[in-house]
C-alpha positions as CSV (number, residue, x, y, z in Angstrom):
1,M,-51.1,-62.3,-42.4
2,S,-52.0,-59.5,-39.9
3,Q,-48.5,-59.6,-38.4
4,T,-47.0,-59.0,-41.9
5,Q,-49.2,-56.1,-42.5
6,S,-48.4,-54.6,-39.1
7,E,-44.6,-54.7,-39.9
8,E,-45.2,-53.1,-43.3
9,S,-47.4,-50.3,-41.8
10,R,-44.6,-48.9,-39.6
11,P,-43.1,-45.6,-40.7
12,W,-39.6,-46.8,-41.3
13,G,-38.8,-43.8,-43.5
14,L,-39.6,-41.4,-40.6
15,Y,-37.4,-43.4,-38.2
16,I,-34.5,-43.3,-40.6
17,T,-34.9,-39.6,-41.2
18,V,-35.0,-38.7,-37.5
19,A,-32.0,-40.9,-36.8
20,A,-30.0,-39.1,-39.6
21,I,-30.9,-35.7,-38.2
22,V,-29.8,-36.7,-34.7
23,L,-26.5,-38.1,-36.0
24,A,-25.9,-34.9,-38.0
25,V,-26.5,-32.7,-35.0
26,A,-24.2,-34.8,-32.8
27,L,-21.4,-34.7,-35.4
28,G,-21.8,-31.0,-35.8
29,L,-21.5,-30.4,-32.1
30,F,-18.4,-32.6,-31.9
31,F,-16.6,-30.9,-34.7
32,A,-17.6,-27.5,-33.5
33,G,-16.0,-28.2,-30.1
34,S,-12.8,-29.5,-31.6
35,T,-12.4,-26.6,-34.0
36,S,-13.3,-23.7,-31.7
37,D,-12.6,-20.2,-32.8
38,P,-9.3,-18.9,-31.5
39,D,-11.0,-15.6,-30.7
40,D,-13.2,-17.4,-28.2
41,A,-10.2,-18.9,-26.5
42,S,-8.5,-15.5,-26.4
43,N,-11.7,-13.9,-24.9
44,A,-11.7,-16.7,-22.3
45,N,-8.1,-15.9,-21.3
46,V,-8.9,-12.2,-21.1
47,D,-11.9,-12.9,-18.9
48,A,-9.7,-15.1,-16.6
49,D,-7.1,-12.4,-16.4
50,A,-9.7,-9.8,-15.5
51,V,-11.1,-12.1,-12.7
52,L,-7.6,-12.7,-11.4
53,Q,-6.8,-8.9,-11.4
54,K,-10.1,-8.2,-9.6
55,Q,-9.2,-10.8,-6.9
56,C,-5.7,-9.3,-6.5
57,E,-7.2,-5.8,-6.1
58,D,-9.7,-7.0,-3.5
59,R,-6.9,-8.7,-1.6
60,L,-4.8,-5.6,-1.6
61,K,-7.8,-3.5,-0.4
62,S,-8.3,-5.9,2.4
63,I,-4.6,-5.6,3.4
64,M,-4.7,-1.8,3.3
65,L,-7.8,-1.8,5.5
66,A,-5.9,-4.0,8.0
67,L,-3.1,-1.4,7.9
68,D,-5.4,1.5,8.6
69,P,-4.4,3.4,11.8
70,T,-7.7,2.5,13.4
71,Q,-7.2,-1.2,12.8
72,L,-3.6,-2.1,13.0
73,G,-2.7,-2.9,16.6
74,V,-6.4,-2.9,17.5
75,T,-8.2,-5.6,15.5
76,T,-5.2,-6.7,13.3
77,N,-1.5,-7.2,14.1
78,R,1.7,-6.5,12.2
79,I,2.8,-10.2,11.9
80,D,-0.4,-11.3,10.1
81,V,-0.6,-8.2,7.9
82,S,3.1,-8.4,6.8
83,H,2.6,-12.1,6.1
84,D,-0.5,-11.4,4.0
85,L,1.4,-8.6,2.1
86,N,4.2,-11.0,1.2
87,L,1.7,-13.6,0.0
88,W,0.0,-10.9,-2.1
89,V,3.4,-9.9,-3.7
90,A,4.1,-13.6,-4.5
91,D,0.7,-14.1,-6.1
92,C,-0.1,-10.7,-7.6
93,G,2.7,-8.3,-7.2
94,R,5.5,-9.7,-9.3
95,D,4.5,-7.7,-12.4
96,L,4.7,-4.5,-10.3
97,T,8.2,-5.3,-9.0
98,T,9.8,-6.3,-12.3
99,Q,10.7,-2.7,-13.0
100,P,13.8,-1.8,-10.9
101,I,13.4,1.2,-8.6
102,A,16.2,3.8,-8.8
103,E,18.4,3.3,-5.8
104,D,21.1,5.5,-4.4
105,A,23.3,2.6,-3.5
106,D,26.3,4.9,-2.6
107,E,24.2,7.1,-0.4
108,I,22.6,4.2,1.4
109,K,25.9,2.7,2.1
110,R,27.3,6.0,3.3
111,L,24.4,7.0,5.5
112,L,23.0,3.8,6.9
113,T,24.3,1.2,9.3
114,D,24.9,-2.4,8.1
115,S,21.7,-3.6,9.8
116,A,19.7,-0.7,8.2
117,Q,21.1,-1.5,4.8
118,R,20.0,-5.1,5.2
119,R,16.5,-4.0,6.0
120,V,16.3,-1.7,3.1
121,A,17.6,-4.4,0.7
122,A,15.2,-7.1,2.0
123,E,12.8,-8.5,-0.6
124,E,10.1,-9.4,1.9
125,Y,7.9,-7.0,3.9
126,S,8.5,-7.0,7.7
127,Q,6.6,-5.8,10.7
128,R,8.6,-2.5,10.5
129,D,7.1,-2.0,7.0
130,A,3.6,-2.5,8.3
131,S,4.2,0.1,11.0
132,H,5.6,2.5,8.5
133,V,2.6,2.2,6.2
134,R,0.3,2.8,9.2
135,T,2.2,5.9,10.1
136,M,2.1,7.2,6.6
137,L,-1.7,6.6,6.3
138,L,-2.2,8.5,9.6
139,S,0.1,11.3,8.4
140,R,-1.8,11.6,5.1
141,Q,-5.1,11.8,6.9
142,I,-3.9,14.5,9.2
143,A,-2.2,16.5,6.5
144,A,-5.2,16.3,4.2
145,H,-7.5,17.5,7.0
146,V,-5.3,20.4,8.1
147,T,-4.5,21.7,4.7
148,E,-7.8,21.0,3.0
149,E,-8.7,24.7,2.3
150,I,-5.1,26.0,2.0
151,V,-3.3,26.4,-1.4
152,D,-0.1,28.1,-0.6
153,P,2.7,25.6,0.3
154,L,4.2,27.9,3.0
155,Q,0.8,28.4,4.6
156,Q,0.3,24.7,4.5
157,S,3.6,24.2,6.3
158,L,2.7,26.7,9.0
159,A,-0.7,25.1,9.5
160,L,0.8,21.7,10.0
161,L,3.4,23.2,12.4
162,R,0.6,24.9,14.4
163,Y,-1.4,21.6,14.5
164,L,1.6,19.7,15.8
165,R,2.4,22.3,18.5
166,R,-1.2,22.0,19.7
167,N,-1.5,18.3,19.6
168,V,2.1,17.0,20.5
169,L,3.3,18.9,23.5
170,P,7.0,18.9,24.5
171,Y,7.6,16.0,26.8
172,R,9.4,18.2,29.4
173,D,6.3,20.3,29.8
174,L,4.2,17.3,30.9
175,L,6.6,16.5,33.8
176,P,8.0,19.9,35.0
177,G,10.9,19.5,37.3
178,S,11.3,15.8,36.6
179,D,14.5,14.2,35.6
180,Q,12.7,11.4,33.8
181,V,14.0,10.7,30.3
182,A,11.5,10.7,27.5
183,P,11.0,7.3,26.0
184,P,11.9,6.8,22.3
185,M,8.9,7.2,20.1
186,T,8.0,7.1,16.5
187,P,5.9,9.8,14.9
188,H,2.9,7.5,15.2
189,E,3.4,7.1,18.9
190,A,4.0,10.8,19.4
191,L,0.8,11.6,17.6
192,L,-1.2,9.1,19.7
193,S,0.4,10.0,23.1
194,G,0.3,13.8,22.4
195,S,3.8,14.3,23.6
196,G,7.4,14.1,22.4
197,T,10.8,15.5,22.5
198,I,11.9,18.3,20.2
199,E,13.5,15.7,18.0
200,Q,10.4,13.6,17.9
201,Q,8.2,16.6,17.1
202,V,10.5,17.6,14.2
203,W,10.5,14.1,12.8
204,T,6.7,14.0,13.0
205,L,6.5,17.4,11.2
206,A,8.8,16.2,8.4
207,E,6.5,13.1,7.9
208,L,3.4,15.4,7.7
209,L,5.1,17.7,5.2
210,R,6.1,14.8,2.9
211,Q,2.4,13.9,2.7
212,I,1.6,17.2,0.9
213,Q,4.7,16.8,-1.4
214,I,6.9,19.2,0.4
215,D,10.4,18.0,0.8
216,A,11.7,18.1,4.4
217,V,15.0,17.3,5.9
218,I,16.3,17.3,9.5
219,I,19.5,19.1,10.0
220,E,21.7,19.2,13.1
221,P,24.2,22.0,13.4
222,V,27.4,21.3,15.2
223,A,29.2,23.9,17.2
224,E,32.9,24.7,16.6
225,D,33.8,23.2,19.9
226,G,31.9,20.0,19.2
227,T,29.2,20.7,21.8
228,P,25.6,19.4,21.1
229,P,23.4,21.9,19.2
230,H,20.7,23.9,21.0
231,R,17.7,21.7,20.7
232,H,14.9,24.1,21.6
233,C,14.8,25.9,18.3
234,W,12.6,24.6,15.5
235,G,14.6,26.3,12.8
236,C,17.8,24.5,13.9
237,W,16.2,21.2,12.9
238,F,13.8,21.8,10.1
239,Q,14.1,23.2,6.7
240,P,11.2,22.8,4.2
241,T,11.9,23.0,0.5
242,T,9.0,24.5,-1.4
243,A,10.7,25.2,-4.8
244,S,9.2,22.1,-6.4
245,R,5.8,23.3,-5.4
246,S,6.1,26.9,-6.3
247,S,8.0,26.7,-9.5
């Protein structure tokens, strides 16, 4: 008798009500997940793209730090940096390289050797490219420092010329009376060593001028009898073009 009363006294209605609520919540969560808002998916894709872009930017910053003149050749090397740069292009840079860059194919073929043409047309970055970027970074730092308070393009050019003549001495002046031939050097090496031939000095000056958006070309006059030009005159080798800056 007492057992029957105990069974009847249980709150079966409450149990049923709670079970129904739990089932309704579970079904609601299930169907909500299966019918997610397209906007939520779109936002998730946008967030993923933003994260990927940030990762690509951070990787490129790291590569550029490795290419810095104070790092490349000191704490980093050209092989590793060019490899990292090629990996970055494969992972992140395809969108940047889909737009074709205007190429002067005829001029390249006319002016460059076959080996130089192959290097120019190569799709992957090489150790030469790493060295070139390092030289350009150093040239930009020097040009920005020298011309910081100068506005006139002509005065900027003269300031860079004076800087170069103070810091890159003619090679023959370092070894007076010596027949030793100057070693071949790039502008980066000339700037670091503080010496260079007239040709190397002019090449370095041209690179400095390009960093302040002044077009520069190196010209070599040829005498009527075919003899080599006089190579001790700056004007014979350098001709800045400032029309684009002054117009």
